[in-house]
Every structure is written in structure tokens, then in C-alpha cells.
BASE-524660 format. One line per 2 residues: number of its first residue (from 1); their letters; for each residue x, y, z of C-alpha. Coordinates in Angstrom, 2 decimals. Layout:
BEGIN
NUM) a) X/Y/Z ~ ...
END
This chain:
BEGIN
1) mk) 43.02/-79.63/49.04 ~ 44.96/-82.47/49.61
3) kn) 42.94/-85.38/48.22 ~ 43.21/-82.93/45.02
5) tl) 46.75/-82.63/44.40 ~ 47.50/-85.60/42.18
7) al) 43.89/-84.46/40.15 ~ 45.94/-80.93/39.87
9) tl) 48.93/-82.21/38.76 ~ 47.79/-83.96/35.59
11) if) 45.04/-80.91/35.29 ~ 48.02/-78.22/35.64
13) cl) 49.91/-81.04/32.79 ~ 47.59/-80.32/30.18
15) ff) 47.85/-76.36/30.62 ~ 51.31/-77.41/29.42
17) lw) 50.66/-79.23/26.51 ~ 48.06/-77.26/25.06
19) ai) 50.30/-73.93/25.27 ~ 52.66/-75.93/23.36
21) ss) 50.25/-76.87/20.62 ~ 48.70/-73.04/20.63
23) nl) 51.98/-71.74/20.60 ~ 53.74/-73.27/17.69
25) lp) 51.36/-71.54/15.07 ~ 53.49/-68.14/14.69
27) tm) 56.04/-70.60/14.14 ~ 54.27/-72.64/11.59
29) ir) 52.95/-69.39/9.58 ~ 56.47/-68.36/9.37
31) ql) 57.04/-71.78/7.84 ~ 54.57/-72.00/5.74
33) mk) 54.45/-69.01/4.35 ~ 58.25/-70.44/2.62
35) tc) 56.66/-74.19/2.01 ~ 53.71/-72.83/0.41
37) el) 54.90/-69.43/-0.66 ~ 52.26/-67.43/0.60
39) nt) 51.69/-64.11/2.13 ~ 51.55/-62.58/5.68
41) fe) 47.27/-62.98/4.90 ~ 47.32/-65.83/3.01
43) as) 49.56/-67.39/5.72 ~ 47.51/-65.36/8.47
45) ft) 44.61/-68.17/7.55 ~ 46.63/-71.05/9.69
47) es) 45.34/-69.48/12.68 ~ 41.69/-69.51/11.40
49) ay) 42.05/-72.86/10.79 ~ 42.83/-73.73/14.25
51) wl) 40.66/-71.33/16.15 ~ 37.92/-72.03/14.48
53) ay) 37.61/-75.57/16.16 ~ 37.03/-73.55/19.37
55) fi) 33.61/-71.33/17.70 ~ 32.77/-74.70/16.45
57) cp) 32.83/-77.60/19.35 ~ 32.84/-76.32/22.95
59) ip) 28.94/-76.64/22.94 ~ 28.90/-80.46/21.42
61) ia) 31.83/-81.03/23.74 ~ 30.01/-79.63/26.80
63) my) 27.19/-81.74/26.41 ~ 29.52/-84.92/25.72
65) mk) 30.95/-83.82/29.23 ~ 27.57/-82.65/30.92
67) rf) 26.56/-86.73/29.13 ~ 30.09/-88.31/30.85
69) sy) 32.41/-86.64/32.75 ~ 35.33/-84.11/32.64
71) rs) 37.64/-87.34/32.92 ~ 36.74/-88.52/29.58
73) gi) 36.55/-85.63/28.01 ~ 39.86/-85.13/28.43
75) il) 41.18/-88.48/27.56 ~ 39.38/-88.26/24.42
77) gl) 40.58/-85.16/23.64 ~ 44.16/-85.78/24.00
79) ll) 43.82/-88.71/21.80 ~ 42.60/-86.83/19.07
81) aa) 44.66/-84.40/19.29 ~ 47.69/-86.91/19.23
83) fg) 45.92/-88.11/15.94 ~ 46.09/-84.99/14.65
85) gl) 50.00/-84.27/15.40 ~ 50.42/-87.47/13.84
87) lf) 48.86/-86.66/10.51 ~ 52.08/-84.57/9.78
89) fp) 53.88/-87.03/8.25 ~ 51.48/-87.86/5.38
91) aa) 50.98/-84.53/4.94 ~ 54.65/-83.60/4.08
93) iv) 54.17/-86.15/1.29 ~ 51.28/-84.12/-0.12
95) ks) 52.46/-81.10/0.49 ~ 49.05/-78.92/0.54
97) yg) 48.46/-76.15/2.42 ~ 44.90/-77.31/2.95
99) vy) 45.62/-80.29/4.04 ~ 47.59/-78.32/7.13
101) lc) 44.63/-76.62/7.66 ~ 42.63/-79.64/7.88
103) if) 45.25/-81.27/10.62 ~ 44.97/-77.51/12.55
105) fi) 41.88/-77.98/12.96 ~ 42.48/-81.29/14.46
107) ia) 44.57/-80.77/16.97 ~ 42.41/-77.72/17.51
109) tg) 39.16/-79.43/18.59 ~ 41.47/-82.44/20.52
111) mc) 42.88/-79.78/22.58 ~ 39.44/-77.83/22.96
113) fl) 38.06/-81.08/25.15 ~ 41.10/-80.09/27.45
115) et) 40.40/-76.42/27.51 ~ 36.44/-77.04/27.86
117) aa) 37.34/-78.97/30.95 ~ 40.62/-78.32/32.22
119) np) 39.39/-74.47/33.06 ~ 36.29/-74.90/35.22
121) yv) 37.69/-78.25/36.43 ~ 40.76/-76.58/38.16
123) tt) 38.03/-73.88/39.63 ~ 36.42/-75.83/41.38
125) lg) 38.64/-78.22/42.64 ~ 39.20/-76.14/46.02
127) dp) 37.81/-72.76/47.96 ~ 35.63/-70.74/45.33
129) qt) 37.46/-67.81/47.04 ~ 40.81/-68.69/45.98
131) ap) 39.58/-70.02/42.24 ~ 41.42/-67.02/40.35
133) rr) 44.65/-67.62/42.15 ~ 44.61/-71.50/41.36
135) ln) 43.65/-70.86/37.64 ~ 46.39/-68.60/37.20
137) la) 48.62/-70.72/38.89 ~ 47.59/-73.57/36.59
139) qs) 47.74/-70.96/33.44 ~ 51.42/-70.59/35.05
141) fn) 52.15/-74.05/33.06 ~ 50.64/-72.47/30.15
143) gl) 53.20/-69.55/30.12 ~ 56.09/-72.56/30.58
145) ga) 54.07/-74.71/27.49 ~ 54.35/-71.13/24.99
147) fv) 58.29/-70.60/26.33 ~ 59.38/-74.24/25.31
149) sa) 57.73/-74.20/21.93 ~ 58.90/-70.64/21.20
151) mf) 62.19/-70.93/22.31 ~ 63.07/-74.41/21.69
153) ls) 60.63/-76.35/19.37 ~ 60.50/-73.24/17.03
155) kl) 64.55/-73.79/16.48 ~ 63.86/-77.06/15.60
157) vl) 61.07/-75.98/12.77 ~ 63.01/-72.77/11.32
159) sg) 66.24/-73.28/10.01 ~ 67.53/-69.82/9.37
161) qs) 67.35/-70.46/5.24 ~ 64.40/-67.97/3.42
163) yt) 64.50/-68.55/-0.43 ~ 62.96/-67.87/-2.83
165) rd) 63.02/-69.55/-6.74 ~ 64.77/-67.03/-7.52
167) ti) 67.38/-66.69/-4.25 ~ 67.97/-69.95/-3.77
169) pa) 71.48/-71.33/-4.39 ~ 72.47/-72.96/-7.96
171) df) 74.16/-76.08/-5.72 ~ 71.45/-76.41/-3.25
173) pg) 70.81/-80.38/-2.96 ~ 67.93/-80.89/-4.72
175) gw) 67.45/-77.63/-6.14 ~ 64.09/-75.97/-4.93
177) eg) 62.35/-79.04/-4.66 ~ 64.58/-80.00/-2.35
179) yi) 64.35/-76.68/-0.41 ~ 60.91/-77.10/0.02
181) qt) 60.81/-80.79/1.19 ~ 64.05/-80.12/3.63
183) et) 62.10/-77.03/5.28 ~ 58.74/-79.73/5.13
185) ds) 60.00/-82.02/7.07 ~ 61.05/-79.85/9.35
187) mk) 57.84/-79.65/10.62 ~ 56.94/-83.40/11.46
189) tp) 59.70/-83.07/14.71 ~ 57.37/-81.07/16.85
191) yl) 54.81/-82.84/16.71 ~ 55.90/-86.32/16.72
193) il) 56.54/-85.07/20.29 ~ 53.72/-83.45/21.24
195) as) 51.85/-86.65/20.33 ~ 53.77/-88.81/21.87
197) il) 53.37/-86.80/25.20 ~ 50.35/-86.74/24.85
199) iv) 49.12/-90.14/23.84 ~ 51.28/-91.11/27.46
201) va) 49.00/-89.04/29.10 ~ 46.21/-90.42/27.79
203) vi) 47.38/-93.37/29.19 ~ 48.09/-92.57/32.71
205) lm) 44.35/-90.71/33.06 ~ 42.87/-93.92/31.79
207) mv) 44.69/-95.45/34.80 ~ 44.18/-92.87/37.34
209) kl) 40.75/-92.13/38.98 ~ 40.08/-88.68/38.71
211) pk) 37.92/-86.81/42.02 ~ 34.42/-85.94/41.12
213) va) 33.99/-81.98/41.65 ~ 30.23/-81.22/43.51
215) ee) 28.70/-80.23/40.63 ~ 28.95/-83.96/39.00
217) ee) 27.84/-85.70/41.97 ~ 24.44/-83.66/42.44
219) en) 23.53/-83.77/38.34 ~ 20.93/-86.19/37.58
221) qe) 21.44/-86.69/33.87 ~ 18.09/-87.33/33.25
223) gk) 15.77/-84.03/33.08 ~ 18.75/-81.98/33.03
225) kl) 19.68/-79.74/29.48 ~ 23.43/-80.80/28.09
227) id) 23.40/-77.18/27.44 ~ 22.16/-74.20/29.23
229) fs) 21.60/-71.20/27.09 ~ 20.15/-69.23/29.57
231) tl) 23.56/-68.84/31.07 ~ 24.49/-66.34/29.21
233) rh) 21.49/-64.30/31.38 ~ 24.10/-63.94/33.96
235) ph) 25.44/-60.49/32.70 ~ 29.28/-61.13/34.37
237) lk) 29.49/-64.23/32.25 ~ 27.57/-62.36/29.01
239) wg) 30.61/-59.42/29.18 ~ 33.37/-62.30/30.18
241) vi) 32.92/-64.05/26.89 ~ 32.89/-60.71/24.86
243) aq) 36.04/-60.27/26.74 ~ 37.25/-63.20/26.26
245) ff) 36.85/-62.81/22.62 ~ 38.46/-59.71/22.04
247) yn) 41.21/-60.72/24.58 ~ 41.64/-63.90/22.75
249) gg) 41.93/-61.68/19.51 ~ 43.95/-59.38/20.25
251) qt) 46.52/-61.59/22.23 ~ 46.69/-64.09/18.92
253) ai) 47.04/-60.88/16.60 ~ 50.78/-60.41/18.17
255) ns) 51.66/-63.64/18.93 ~ 50.91/-65.06/15.64
257) lf) 52.44/-62.25/13.69 ~ 55.09/-62.01/16.05
259) lv) 57.94/-63.88/13.79 ~ 56.63/-62.33/10.64
261) yc) 56.91/-58.87/12.23 ~ 60.40/-59.93/13.26
263) ct) 61.99/-61.11/10.02 ~ 59.59/-59.45/7.33
265) yv) 59.36/-55.90/8.45 ~ 61.78/-55.24/10.88
267) gi) 64.93/-57.84/8.92 ~ 66.23/-59.98/12.14
269) de) 67.90/-63.25/11.18 ~ 65.15/-66.29/11.95
271) di) 67.92/-67.03/14.68 ~ 67.78/-63.90/16.39
273) at) 64.05/-63.73/16.03 ~ 63.15/-66.87/17.73
275) tf) 65.17/-65.92/20.70 ~ 63.05/-62.48/20.94
277) fg) 59.93/-65.24/20.53 ~ 61.20/-66.85/23.54
279) ly) 62.18/-63.93/25.72 ~ 58.23/-63.02/24.46
281) ml) 57.06/-66.51/26.12 ~ 59.02/-66.04/28.80
283) af) 57.69/-62.48/29.61 ~ 54.41/-64.31/29.90
285) ll) 55.32/-66.74/32.06 ~ 57.35/-64.37/34.30
287) gr) 54.22/-62.38/34.27 ~ 51.88/-65.53/35.00
289) wi) 54.17/-66.29/38.73 ~ 54.21/-62.65/39.62
291) gt) 50.33/-61.68/38.75 ~ 49.66/-65.30/40.74
293) ml) 51.22/-63.77/43.69 ~ 50.25/-60.45/43.75
295) mv) 46.78/-61.60/43.40 ~ 47.19/-63.06/47.49
297) kf) 46.56/-59.20/48.14 ~ 44.56/-57.49/45.25
299) ap) 41.87/-58.12/43.55 ~ 41.59/-59.96/40.27
301) ek) 39.13/-57.06/38.41 ~ 41.45/-54.44/39.53
303) ml) 44.19/-56.11/38.56 ~ 42.63/-57.04/34.87
305) lv) 42.31/-52.94/34.51 ~ 45.44/-52.14/35.64
307) yg) 47.10/-54.92/33.29 ~ 44.63/-53.91/30.46
309) va) 45.42/-49.96/30.53 ~ 49.19/-51.03/30.46
311) nv) 48.85/-52.96/27.53 ~ 46.70/-50.34/25.82
313) ll) 50.06/-47.87/26.20 ~ 51.94/-50.51/25.10
315) ci) 50.15/-51.01/22.07 ~ 50.31/-47.36/21.22
317) vv) 54.05/-47.53/21.48 ~ 54.11/-50.43/18.42
319) ts) 52.16/-47.81/16.78 ~ 53.42/-45.04/17.12
321) fg) 57.04/-46.26/16.66 ~ 57.58/-49.40/15.15
323) gm) 60.77/-51.45/14.07 ~ 63.06/-53.03/17.06
325) vg) 61.37/-49.99/19.81 ~ 57.67/-51.80/18.70
327) ly) 59.86/-55.18/19.42 ~ 60.51/-54.15/22.96
329) am) 57.60/-53.12/23.81 ~ 55.96/-56.25/22.64
331) la) 58.19/-57.98/25.29 ~ 56.17/-56.06/27.69
333) is) 53.15/-56.18/26.28 ~ 53.43/-60.00/26.85
335) ff) 53.79/-59.51/30.14 ~ 50.67/-57.85/31.17
337) ms) 48.98/-60.09/29.28 ~ 49.66/-62.73/30.95
339) im) 46.50/-62.87/33.43 ~ 44.61/-61.93/31.55
341) yp) 42.57/-65.25/30.29 ~ 42.51/-66.77/33.40
343) tq) 41.79/-63.64/35.41 ~ 38.42/-62.99/33.02
345) fs) 37.40/-66.84/33.16 ~ 37.41/-67.15/36.71
347) la) 35.89/-63.97/37.11 ~ 33.30/-64.90/34.62
349) id) 31.88/-68.43/35.16 ~ 32.08/-67.37/39.05
351) gl) 28.69/-68.58/40.90 ~ 27.16/-70.60/38.34
353) ge) 27.11/-73.61/40.09 ~ 25.66/-76.35/37.52
355) qt) 25.71/-74.46/34.86 ~ 29.50/-73.94/35.05
357) ks) 30.32/-76.36/31.93 ~ 27.80/-74.18/29.58
359) gs) 29.45/-71.29/31.06 ~ 32.46/-72.64/29.96
361) af) 31.59/-74.02/26.77 ~ 31.03/-70.57/26.27
363) lv) 33.74/-69.07/27.47 ~ 35.80/-71.38/25.08
365) ma) 33.83/-70.62/22.30 ~ 35.11/-66.52/22.45
367) iv) 38.23/-68.07/21.36 ~ 36.83/-67.45/18.22
369) gn) 38.45/-63.78/18.41 ~ 41.76/-65.83/17.48
371) ac) 40.11/-67.30/13.96 ~ 38.82/-63.28/13.20
373) vp) 41.04/-60.78/14.71 ~ 44.39/-61.61/13.86
375) qf) 43.30/-61.85/9.96 ~ 41.86/-58.61/10.26
377) ta) 45.44/-57.44/11.77 ~ 47.42/-59.22/8.92
379) yi) 45.59/-57.67/6.28 ~ 45.95/-54.60/7.40
381) mh) 49.98/-54.97/8.17 ~ 50.17/-56.68/4.43
383) an) 48.23/-53.84/2.49 ~ 50.00/-50.89/4.70
385) eh) 53.30/-52.43/4.73 ~ 55.26/-48.88/4.66
387) iy) 53.50/-48.44/8.09 ~ 52.57/-52.00/8.77
389) qi) 52.75/-50.99/12.83 ~ 49.61/-49.04/12.44
391) ay) 47.93/-52.60/12.51 ~ 48.69/-52.80/16.22
393) iv) 45.82/-50.44/16.62 ~ 43.77/-53.88/16.55
395) pm) 44.89/-55.57/19.35 ~ 45.42/-51.57/21.55
397) vc) 40.96/-51.87/20.95 ~ 40.94/-55.51/22.12
399) fa) 42.62/-54.61/25.72 ~ 40.27/-51.90/26.00
401) vc) 37.89/-54.23/26.27 ~ 39.12/-56.54/28.59
403) aw) 39.96/-52.81/30.80 ~ 36.73/-51.98/30.76
405) yg) 35.25/-55.82/31.92 ~ 37.63/-55.55/34.92
407) fs) 36.46/-51.18/35.61 ~ 32.96/-53.10/35.14
409) yk) 33.21/-55.76/36.83 ~ 31.75/-55.54/40.50
411) kl) 28.55/-53.84/38.75 ~ 28.03/-56.89/36.30
413) ra) 28.03/-59.30/39.67 ~ 25.87/-57.54/41.05
415) kr) 22.80/-57.43/38.28 ~ 22.67/-61.08/38.82
END
């Protein structure tokens, strides 16, 4: 394990970076509602543009890494995501929602390289028995990135001013166009910071040799399939992909609409809402750390079952009460969501051997749940403004599927 310390450290950094990228989306949804004059449903397609890349790209990415290596895929992903971040500067001139959607797709494609490589790479760098715990530890850095993005970077973007053409003060510098330009320019800063860090990490990885794991040592490129669809014959992987689809959709439905829920429906000021969003992500981070420690004593599939049931009950609270009660329930939901993604991922690829990269690609593709479930949730919320909280029935169903996967895992694993 000691020889893998440097490699694990660098890979842990990747979890931090893609969390910053994906967890800026709720802030951008709120901001684009202002700068592009969108309603809740229209703005939710920001998530679609980002997460659609995770459905389209994983198989080509897995083929690329099968042909070359995890390391080359990670470096290419870092540079591609950095390029996307820098595109926010010309986009601030164009000020087109369509352009922003294209940029989010480019950034997500780069991040997709990182996720397709990093998740299975962490599980293979060490004892297979401790893979779920190791991946949860890595994902705790994902939680840290989410916290930094929500608590700090969101405040660089959201000004606390929310005007319409009818309510903007007459003495506002530059009038309506000046207001829109100011709000548009504020979106560039976090992406400049992110792009700079991505480039630095890419340069470091170019200079550092990462260890090849067993599956890469054994692979003979000639005569090997670049992507193996037969991997889906493993029941625990097939149902793991389904569970990941629902988990990702449920998590993102809550994440992406959090600031909209706070500001539009509960009536909280943006400054206070971003602080709550930071606390929401802090709960997620604490959940990852605590869950990783608990996994030393408790089986991952049993923890998945308990956490899934807890979130079903908490979604019922949100649906029943809404308002501030629902908001506090969401903080608890964040805590219990924390271990679900990495736990399902590591359980699903357990024992796949040389099919791990293919399995990883299919699991990353399941993130397409983020591109459709949140939009369905946003539509229900927008169409039922007086009982907006009813929309949280959707993530409730998603978490129920995850709980079922935890409950059924041993039987599914025994069928392989």
C-alpha cells in the first residue's frame, strides 16, 4: 500500500476537483434564471447538458483507456475540462443560454474521463476486501469539494440581487443591461480558478508515473475487446447500474433545486440560502467521513439499505411539510446520501477483473439519471407552485430503489 500512497493522493485530488465542477451547477441554475430570464423548468436543462455527457462519453472513454491507460485518460480529461472552464470568458460576451449549455457539456466530458478512471482505479489500488471503504474515503474528498463549492464559490457568483425588468432600480449603473452584464461576469471567476487548478494537476500527472494495476499489467491489447457488453450479464452489476441511475437522479434533483427551493419557494435571501447550501454539503462531507469509519464494522450493503430507508422517510417529511421543515429535512437527506454512490459503485464492480473498465463505463453512464430525473422534478415543482413540495416524491422513489439494491445485493452477487 505504501507504494500506492502518492498515486492515491493524486487520485483523491481528482475527486475534489470534479465535485467542485458538478456542485457549481445549482448555483449556475439560480444565476442563469436571472441572466437568461428562465423559469425553474427551463433552467433545469443546465443539469441535462452537463450530465448528458456522462451518458454519451463513458464507452468511448473506456475504449480509450483500455487502449492506453488510466493515466492518459485522466490527463486528457483534466485538460478538456480546463478548456471548457476558460470558455466562460467568451461566453460572457455572447450571453446565450445555448452557448452555456455547450460549455457545460464540454466540462462534463472532461470530468467524465476523471470519473471513469478514478473510481475503479481507487478500488484496484489495494486489498479488494477494503475497496468499498477506500472508495468512500476517496469520495470524502468529493464531499469536501462539494462543501467548498457550495459555501464559498457560490458566494462569488450570487450577488444577492434579484431584479426583473420591472423591479430594477432606476439608478442602477447601466440599467437592465448593466445588471445583466454584472451578473454574467460573476460566473467567470470560479471557472477561472477551477481551470487553473486542473491545468496544474495535469502538468503534475505528466511528470509523475502512476503504478499500473493488475488488470493493466495482464491486458494484451491485441485480441481484447475495447468494451465488453457481456459484463452486464453479472446481476450485481446490471442492477448496480439501475440503482446508480436512480441514486444520481434523486441526489441531483435535490441538489440542483436546493437554491431554487430556498429563494423562489421559501423566500430566503441568496446570502442566507448559500449558507444553508454550504451546511447541506457539510452534512454530506460529514456523512462520508462517518460512513467510511462505520464501514469498518458494518457491511456496505447493509449500510446502503439503512441509509436508503432513512432518505425515503426524510423525503416523506419534505413532501408533507415543505418550507423550513423541508429545508432542515434536506440537510439530513444530504448526510444519508453521502455513502450511497461510492458504495453502490464498489459493490457493482466487485469481482469483475479485466471487465472492470467496462463495468465502470456502464456505471458512469448511469449518471444520465441526472439529465432527466431533476427535470421531471423541476417540472412538477413549477407546475404545482402552491404545493411545490410534492415534487420530492420523485427522489423518494429513487432512494427506495437504492435501498432495495442494498437489501438484495447478496442474492444478486451469488448469481454470478
